[in-house]
N, C-alpha and C positions, 0 to 999 in steps of 0.2 A: 223479468216479468213472467216468462213462461214457467220458470221453476216455482215461482210463488203461486201461479194459477194451479199448477199440479198439486202443490201442497194443500191449497184450500180444498180441492176436490177430494184428495186422499183422506184428509182428516175431518171432512164434513164441517168445516168452519162456518159458524153462524154470524159472527160479528167481526168485521175488520175496522179498526180504528187507527188511523195514521196520526202522527204527531208533528210532522213538518211538511213543507212544500215538496221537498225532494221525494219523500216516500209516497205522498199523495198522488203524484203524477203517474206512478206505475201501479201502485197497490189498489187504488180505487177502480181503474179500468179492469184490472185483473179480477178483482172481486165481482164486478158486474158480469164479466164473462163466465165466471164460475157459479153464477146465480146465488151468491151469498145474500141472505135476506137483508142484513143491515150493514151499510158501509158509511163510516163516519170520517170526515176530513177534519183534522185538527188545524186550527188557525190560532196560534198562541202569540202572534205579534202582528203589527200592521203589515198589510200586504205590500205596501210601498217599499218596505225593507227587504223583500224577497228579491233574489236575482231576476233580472228582466226576462231571461229565457223561461223561467218557471212561471212568472206572472202571466206570460202569454198563454200558457196551457191551463192554468188554474180555473178560468171561467168555464172551461169544458168539464173539469172535474166537479165544479159546483153543481152542474146540471146532472152529472152521473150519480153523485153520492146521495145517501138517504138524508144526511144532515151535516151541519158544520158545527164543531164544538169550539167555543172560544172561552177565554178566561176572564173576561170583563165586559161590561156594557159598552165601553168605548170602542172595542174592536167590533162588536156586533153592529154598532151604528155606522162604523166605517165601511164594513162589508155591505150593509144595506144601502148606504148613500152613494158610495163611490164604485161599488162592484156589482150592484144590482142583484145581490143575494136576498131572496125573500126572508123576511123576519121569521116566518113560520118554520123555516128550515134551520135556523140558528139556535143553538142551545148553549147556555152559559154553565160552565163548571169551574168554580173558582179554584185557584191554586191552594195547596195545603202545606203546612209545615209540620215537622216532627217535634213535639214539645219536649221530648227527652233530650234533644240536642240543643234546642234554643230555649233558654229559660233565664230567669233573673236571680237564681239562687246564689251563684258565685260571681260577684261583680268586682273581683280584684283587678287592679291595673298592672300590666306588665311594667318592668323597670323603666322602659323608654318613656312612659308617661306618668310615672308614679307621683311626680311633684306638680302636675298640671292643675291649674285652677278649674279648668273645664276641658273636656276632651270632645272635639268634633270629629266625626269619622264617616267613612263610606266604604262599602265593599262592592266592587264591580269590576267588570272587564274594562280596561282603559281604552275605549274606542271614542271616536269623535262625537257620536250622538249622546254620550254620557255627560259631555260638557263640564268636565271637572275644572277647566280653566275658570269657570264662573265661581265655583266653590273656593278656589285658591284666592281669587280676587276678593271675595266676600270675607274670607278669613283674614286677609291682610288688613281690611278695615277693622275687624274685631280686635286685632292685636294692639291697636292704638289705645284701647281702653282696658284690654285684658292681656297684658304682656306675658302672662304665664299660661295662656291657653295653648293647646296643641291640636294639630290636625293630623289624623291618621288616614292614609289611603291604602286600603287592602286590595290587592289585585295586580294584574299585569296586562300588558297589551301594547299595541303600536303607539299609543300616546304617552307612554311612560316617560320617554326621554324629553319630549317637549314640555311636559308638565313639571319635570324636575328642573328643567332650565328656567321655566317661568318662576318657580319658587325661588331659585337662586337670584334671578334678576330683581325680584321684589324684596330680597333680603330675608327670605324665610327658610333658608337651607336647614337651620337647626330647629325650626318650629313645625315643619311639615315632614312627617315620617312616612316613607314609602316602604311597605313591608314586603311587596311582591305577592305572588299567589300563595294562599295558605290552604293546607288540607282541611283545617278546622277553623273557619272564620269566626265561629261563635265565641272563641276566646277573646278576640279583639272586639267583637260587638259588645260583649259584657263589660268592656272597659270604656265604652263610649257613653257620654252623657247625652249627646245630640247626634242623631244619625241623619245624614243628608243624601237625598237622591236628586241629582241635578239634571236628569235626562231631558233632552228636547223631544225625544220620541220614546215612548214606553207603553207597553200594554198593561201587564200586571207584574210588579216587581217582587220576586221571591225574596231578595235581600232586604227590602223595606219591611216586608212581613216578618222576616226572621229577626230583624232589629227591634221591631215592636215587641215581639215575644221576649227578647232579652232585656227589656226594661229601658230602652232608649226613648228619648223624645223624638218622634219621627217628623222630619221636615222634608217636603217633596215639592218639586216643580209640578204645577197643576196641569199635567198631561195624562192621557190614557186613563188607567184605572186608579190612579192615586187618590182622587177624591172619594171614590167608592170605598177604598180600603180604610181611609181615615174618618169616614162618617159612620158613627155608631147607629144603633137602631132607633135612637131618639132624634136623629138628625144633627147631632152635635159633632163638630170636628175634633177628634182626639189627636191633635198634632198641629202642624202649620203648613200652609200651602203658599207658594210664591209663583210669580210669573216666570216662565222659563226664560233663561238667558238674561236675567236681571240681577246682577251681583249686588247692587245697592239694596234692593228689597230683601234679598237673602241676608245681607249683612245686618240689616235692621232686626230681622227675626233672630239671628244668632246673638246679637247684642241683648235683645229683650230677655231671652230665655237663659242666657249665661248669667245675667244679673239676678233674675227672679227665680231662685232655686225652688221655692215652694210651688209656684205655678208649673214649673217645668216637671217636677216630680209628680204632680197631680195628673197632668196630661200624659206623662209616660205610663202611669199606672192604668189610665183609661185605655191607652193604645194597647197595652199588654193584655188587658181583659178582652179587647176587641179581637186581637189576633188569636188568642187561645180559645175564645168562645166560638168564633165563626169561621176560622180559616185553618182548622187542623186537617191532617191527612185523612183522619177518619170521616170527617164531614165531606171532604172532597170525594173520597171513595164511595160513600153512601150515595151522593148525588149522581156520580157516574154510573153506578150499578143500577140505580133507579131509572136512569135514561135508557140503559141497555135493555132492561126488562120491558119498559113501556114500548120501545120500538120493536122488540122481538114479538111481543104479544100482538101488536097491530099488523105485523107483516108475515108471521109464520102460521102454518097450519097447526092448530092445537092438537090434531090427531096424530101428528108426527112426534113420537116420543124419543127420537134418537138423542143421545147425549150431545151436548154442545161444547165447543171450546171457543175461547177468545184469544186473538193475537193482537 
């Protein structure tokens, strides 16, 4: 904290923006002591998921910082309702994706799923709150009518072994493909017809956004910012939402869109337009830069023409 305080003073830093709870608890107080004009606390997930010792300190950080940056309305409402952060202090800056990496130009299937009638998939860290057991149960129901369907789980984590065991117990060992962590998940996303996010707790899912850009039909549990991401500017849902922890409802959605190819492709195209039109890195950067400028203009002396830096 002392080293960071010295750095801020030495380089005349004008904006400090943290991106997680661990950095917020030392960087924001240091910035205030260094008289940095703008201090922003990043809150990119629900605070209930933050370790308890950091949650204890964050209300103090809330009072010290200039503003709190979140990535969806759901997190803003959670901070306002449960953590008493004034709405006027909360700023939304949506996540952005790189269109050159996530696109629908090349949708070839890897050999492991080349003969599948429909490919269901997800890309995530295999943790309990991702609730992939719900997806495996729903997929087991789908297989009764779509025996050539395949489920691809891209990622790794503490739940991988229990999920593999669940697949074996349900007789799905050859139908569920666990790829492990991948350096470039876009290759697998481009092979998926339907992308599923099953989380029981989520703020704004980058992988859901990336799958939309890759041309998948997005299906998500109705938590956090999922509804915001899947609702276009006309108010229509460009995908499907289901009640979290409800494999039967998810199975019905998978059944519907596995059978109705035309409707699936239409919704996937709408989701792709939504992702590439409203959630690019460029738009995210523009919004954040605009926030920086507005806060600086309101808090700094316009006669001070010293060069500024941002960390």
